[in-house]
N, C-alpha and C positions, 0 to 999 in steps of 0.2 A: 191669750192674745195680749200683746203689749198695747198700752194706751197710745192713741194717735196724736195727742197734743204735744207739740214740741216746746220744751221749756223756754227756749230763747224767743218764741213768737207769742204764744198766748199764755195767760196766767189764769189758772182755775181759782175760783174764789170760794172760801168758806162763807156760808150765810152770815151776813153782818160785817164782813171784811171788805176792804176796798183796795184798789191798786195803789192809791196814795199811802194807805196804811202799810201795805206790804213793802212799798218802796222805803218808807221810814224804817221798817224793821231791817231791811237789807243794809241801810246806811249805818246802823250801829256796828255791823261787822266792818264796814269801811272805817269807822271811827276807832274801834278798839284794836284793829289789826296793826295799827301803827305801834302800839305797845308790844304786841306779840312779835312783830317783825324787827323793827328798829332796836327795841330794847332787849327783849329776851333772846332773839335768835342771833343778832349780830353784835351789838356793842357791849351789853352789860357784862357778859362772861369775861371777855378779855379786860374790860375796864376795871371791874371790881377785883379781878385776880391781880392785876398790876398794882392797884392801890394797896391790896393786902400784902403783896410782895414787898412794897416799899415799907409798910409797917413792920414787916419781918426782917428788915435790914438789908434787903436786896438792892442792887443798883438798878436804876431805871434804864431799860434797854438791854439788860443782861440776857444772854442766850438761854440760860437756865437758872432756876432758883429752887432750892430745897429748904427754904427757911420756914419758920413756924410763927404763928401768932397765938395769943392766949385769950380769946373772948370768954369772959366770965370764968377765967382761970382754967379753961380747957385747952389743952395743947392740940392745935390743928395745923396741918400742913397748909401752906398758903394756897397751893393748887387745889386743895379740897374744900376751901372755905365756901366758894360759891355753890358747888353741888350740895354741900350740907345745908346751906341756906334754903335752897329749893326744897329739900326734904322737910325742913322745919316749917316752911310756909304751908306746905301741904298738910302736915300734921295739924297745924292750927286751923286750916280750912275744914278739916273733918268735923270740927265743933261749930264752925261759923256758918258754912254754906247750907247745910240742911235746915238750920234755924231760919236763915234768910228765905229759903224756899217756902217754909211753913208760913212765915209772915206774909210773903207775897200771895199765897193762896187765901189768906184771911183778910187781905187788904183790898179795898176798892180803889186804891191809888198806887198801882204798881209802877207807874211812870215816876212817881216821887222816889220810890226805892231805887229805881234805875239811875235817876239823877244823882242821888246821894252817894251811891257806890261809885259811879263813874267819875264824878268830880273829885271825890276823895282820892281815888287812884291816880287821876291826872295830876292833882296837886302834889302828891308824893313824888311822882315822876319828875315834875318841874323842879322840885326841891333838890334834885341831884346837882343842880347848879352849885350847891354848897359842899359837895363831896370833893374836896381838894386835898392835896398832900397825902397824909397817911390816915385819913378819916374813914377807914374801912368799916368801923362799927356804925357810923352814921349811914353809910351806903347800905349796909345790911338791914338796918332798921327801916329805911325808906323802901327798900325792895320788898320787905315783908308786908308793909302797909299797902304798897301799890299792887302787889300780886294777889293778896287776899281780897282787896277791893275789886280788882279785875275779875276774879272768880265770882264774887258776889253779884256784880253787875251782869255777868253772863248767865247766871242762874235765873235772874229775873227776865232777862232778854229771851232766853230759851223757852221760858214758860209761856210766851206769847205764841209760839209756833203752832200748837194744836188749834188755836183760834183763827189761824190764817188760811187753813186749807184742810180738806178732807183726807182720808187715808191714802187715796191714790195720788194726791197732789203734793204731799209733804216732802217726798224725796226731791222733787224739782225745786220747791221753795227753799228747802234747806241748802241744796247744792248752789242755787243762785246766790243765796246770802254769803256762803263761803267764797264763791267766785268773786263777788264784788268786794269782799273783804281783802282778798289777795290783790286786787287792783289798787285799793286804797293803801294798803301796806307797802305795795311795790312802788307806788308813786312817791310816797314820802322817802322811802329808801333810796330811790333814784335821785331825789333832791339832795339827800345826805351824801350820796356818792359823788355828786358834782362838787359839793362843798369840801369833802375830804380830798378829792383829787386836786382842786384848785388851791387849797390853803395849806396842805401838808408840806413839810420840809424834810428832805432826806437827811438822815442823821440827827433829827430833832424829835426824840421820842416824847418829850413833854408836849410839843405841839399836837402830836397824834393823840395823846391822852386827853388834851383839852377838847379836841374836835369830837372825840367819842362822847365826852361828857355833854357837850352842847347838842349833839345828835340825840342823846337820850332825852334832854330837856324838850327838844322839838317834838318828840313823840307825845309828851304830856300835853303840850299846847294843841296839837292836832286832835288828840283824843277828846279834850274838853270842847274844842270848837265844833267838831262834827257831831258830837252827842246832842247838840241843840236840834238837829234835824229830826231824829227819831222822837225826841221829846215833844216836838211840835206835831208830827204826823201820826204817830201811833195813837190808838184809842184804847180806853179802858174797857176790858171785858170781864167785869167782876164775876167770880163764881157764886154759886148759891150760898156757900159758906160765908163769902165776903159780904153779900147783901144782907145776910141775917146776923152778921157778927155784931156782938155788943161788947162793951167794956174796952179793955186795953188790947190793942192788936198785938203788941209785943208778948205779953203774958199769954194771950190766947194762942199765939204762934207756937210758943214753947209747949203748951198743953196739947195742941194739935199734933206737933211732932212726936210727943210721947205716945199718943194714940196710934199714929202711923207706924211707929217702931213696933208697937205691940201687934198691930194688924198685918204688918208686911209679910208675915209668914204665910198669909193666905195667898200670896203671889210668888211661889217659889221659882217659877220659870222666869219671871221678871228679875228676880234677884240673881239667878244664874246668868242671865244675859249681862247684868250689871257687873258681875264678877269677871266675866270674860272681857268686857270692855275695859274695866279697871286694869287688867293685866296687859292687854295688847296696846292700849293707848298710853299706858305708862311708858312703854318702850318708845312709842312714837314721840311723845313729848320730851323724853330724855334725849333723843336724837336731835330734836329741834333746839332745845335749850343749851346743849353742850357741843353742838357742831362747830361753833366759832372757836370755842376753847380748844377743841381737838385740832382744828385747822391751824391755829396760831401756835399752840404749845407743842404739839406732836409733829405736825406736817410742816411747821416753820413757814407758813404762808403769810403774805402781806395782808394787812387789813383791807386794802383795795380789792384783792382777789376774793376775799370772803364776801365783801359787799356785792361785787358783781355776781358771784355765785348765788347768793341769797336773792338778789334781784331777779336772776334767771329763774330761780325756784318759784318766786311769786307769780310771774307772768305765765309760766308753764302750768302752775297750779290752777290758775284761772280756767284755762282750757281743760285741764285734767278733771277739775271738779264737775264741769258741765258734761264732759265726756263720760265719766263714770256714772253721773246721774242719768244720762241717756242709756248707758248699758244696764243700769238697774231697772229701767222701765222694761227692758227686754228679758233679763234673766232674774231680776229681783235684787233688792238691796242686800239681803243676807249673803247670797252667793257672791255678789260683787265685793263685799267687804272681805270675805274669805280669800278671794283672789288677790286682793290688795295686800293681805298679810303675807302671802307667799312672796310677793314682790318686795315687801319690806325686809324679809329674811335675806333675800339676795342682796339687798342694799347694804346690810350690815356686813355680810361676808366680803363684799367688794370694798367697803370702806376700810376694813382691816388690812387689806392688801394694797392700799394706796401708797405710792412712794412719797417720800418727803420732798419738799421743795419742787413739786410738780403741779402747777396750777391747772393745766388742762384736764387731767383725769379727775381732779376734784370737782371741776365745773361740770363735766359730763355726768358724774354721779349725782351732783346737785340737780341736774335736769331730770334724771330718772326719779329722784325724790319728788320733784314738783308734779310729775304726772300722776302719782298715786296719793300724794299727801292730802289734798283737799277733798277728794272723793271719799277716801276711807273715813275721814272725820265727819263730813257732811251727812253721809249715809248712815253712819252710826247714830248721829243725833236724830235723824228722822225715824230710823228704825226703833229707837228707844221710845219715841213719842207714841208709838203704837202699843207699847207695853205698860203705859201709865194709866191707872184708873182715873176716870173723869173727875176733875176738880182737885187732883193731887199733883198737877204739873210742876208747880214750884218746888214742892218738897222732894219729889223724885229727881228733878233736875239738880237739886241741891246735892244729892248723893252722886249723881252723874258727873257733876262739875269737879268733884274731888280729883278726877284724873282727866279733865278736859283741857282746854286751852292753857298752856303754860304751867299746868299744875300736875306734877308727878312727884313721887317720893321714893318708891323702891328703886327705880332706875338710877336716879342721881345718887342715892345712898350707896347702891352697889358699885357704881362707877367711882364714887369718892373713896370708898373703902379699898377697892382694888388698887386704885392709884396710890393711896397712902401705904399699902403693903408692898407694891411692886415698883412704884415710881414710873409706871408705863401706862400711857393713855390707850394704847392699842389693846392691852390685856383688859382694861376697863371696858372698852367697846365690845369685846367678845362676850362679856357678861350679859349684854343686852339681848343676845339671841334667845335666851330662855323666855323672855316676855312675849316674843312673837310666836314661838313654837307652842308654848303653853296656851297663849291667847287663842291661837287658831284652833287648838284641840277643844278648848272650852266652848268657843262659839259654834263650832261644828256640831257639838253635842246638844245645842239648844233646839227643841222642836218649835220653831218660830211661829208657825200658824197657831198651834195649840196655845202658845204663850200669849198671843194677841187676844184670842178668844177668852182665855182665862182672866184677862184683865178687863173684860167686858167691852171690848172694842171690835170693830168690823175689820177683818184683814183686807189689805189691798188686793187687787186682782192678781198681781204678780209678786211673788216673794222670793 
């Protein structure tokens, strides 16, 4: 039987958690979604690609450019620079995020870790005000700092989830957080849409570039300002390890991570789920991060069309996250995520067939993405929370975040390599199909109830 509590009406509570605390948790999604939406999804790809093309000797506003830059002496096609940066940032997070998670589990002050990571990322985003002219290397360095900090903050943020609700409640709590995040990200994007529409000048690509830069800066300001709410309303729930920790938390965190890596083989089904997630979510994140670049470079769409489409995605994703959360209460999160992967496969096929210079089909496809985007990610997050041994939330979410919000590496790497070899963004897009097909197969093979029990947790009533 499906549970009867409606997520939009009543909120179940984990012993020790409060409505105020859960609201604070939701609002960090509101805060950081500005970076995900305004920066990663819309402005940064076209902006940094344009700056890189200028450094490669291309003319601003040119229809196409096949120039090269040479960061650290490596010959890189200008159009591949941004996808390669994404892959590099994820490579670095492989080493950073699990350590951050281990430290979070050993610390009695997780809110301080959240603040440090969030404000570092926000500051790097605001510093894009200085990325002018041909400063593509500065833009790349700031992106690496911001994206790694973003991932580190989300690791700490996610580790609060098991403390906010029981097994039957987390799908609703996670879905609500994603939904509120889409509203926050959509609101800032709407403000940027108004600014771009009012201030842009036809035939003035420099003005368009400047507006993109200041839109990126606005996301950093938003991120920093709204992070103050969760820092005020969240409460510390230190684990037993944190309460009894002595000595240096940093060194203890590294030691604990080493122990976890040695012991993780005792939870093979959790690892198998994580592998499936890393594969299919890599595809999802690649679509999100490279959609604007595909729209501008391959489909020749105006920046305004892209912003309207992403704005449409944000508000439809709000309803989609809640709708798929409600569906999960009836058929289970595992089956709902599998269904969403089928829909993602259809999205990739449809995107490959989109005609150039045709805004309406692109916007319709964006609406379809919005309906499945939030639910597939929110339910993956809550489902994974069931597979984590108690007291290890930070560490395991450190591994999870390697391919969560804005962080993917195989997809952008494949996309960038295919583009460099073929000079075709469409062919690069087709390479993403494997992530959804293989991810579906891997996830379908996970005996989810047995995996939850093996982690020492109680399965929810509906899986």
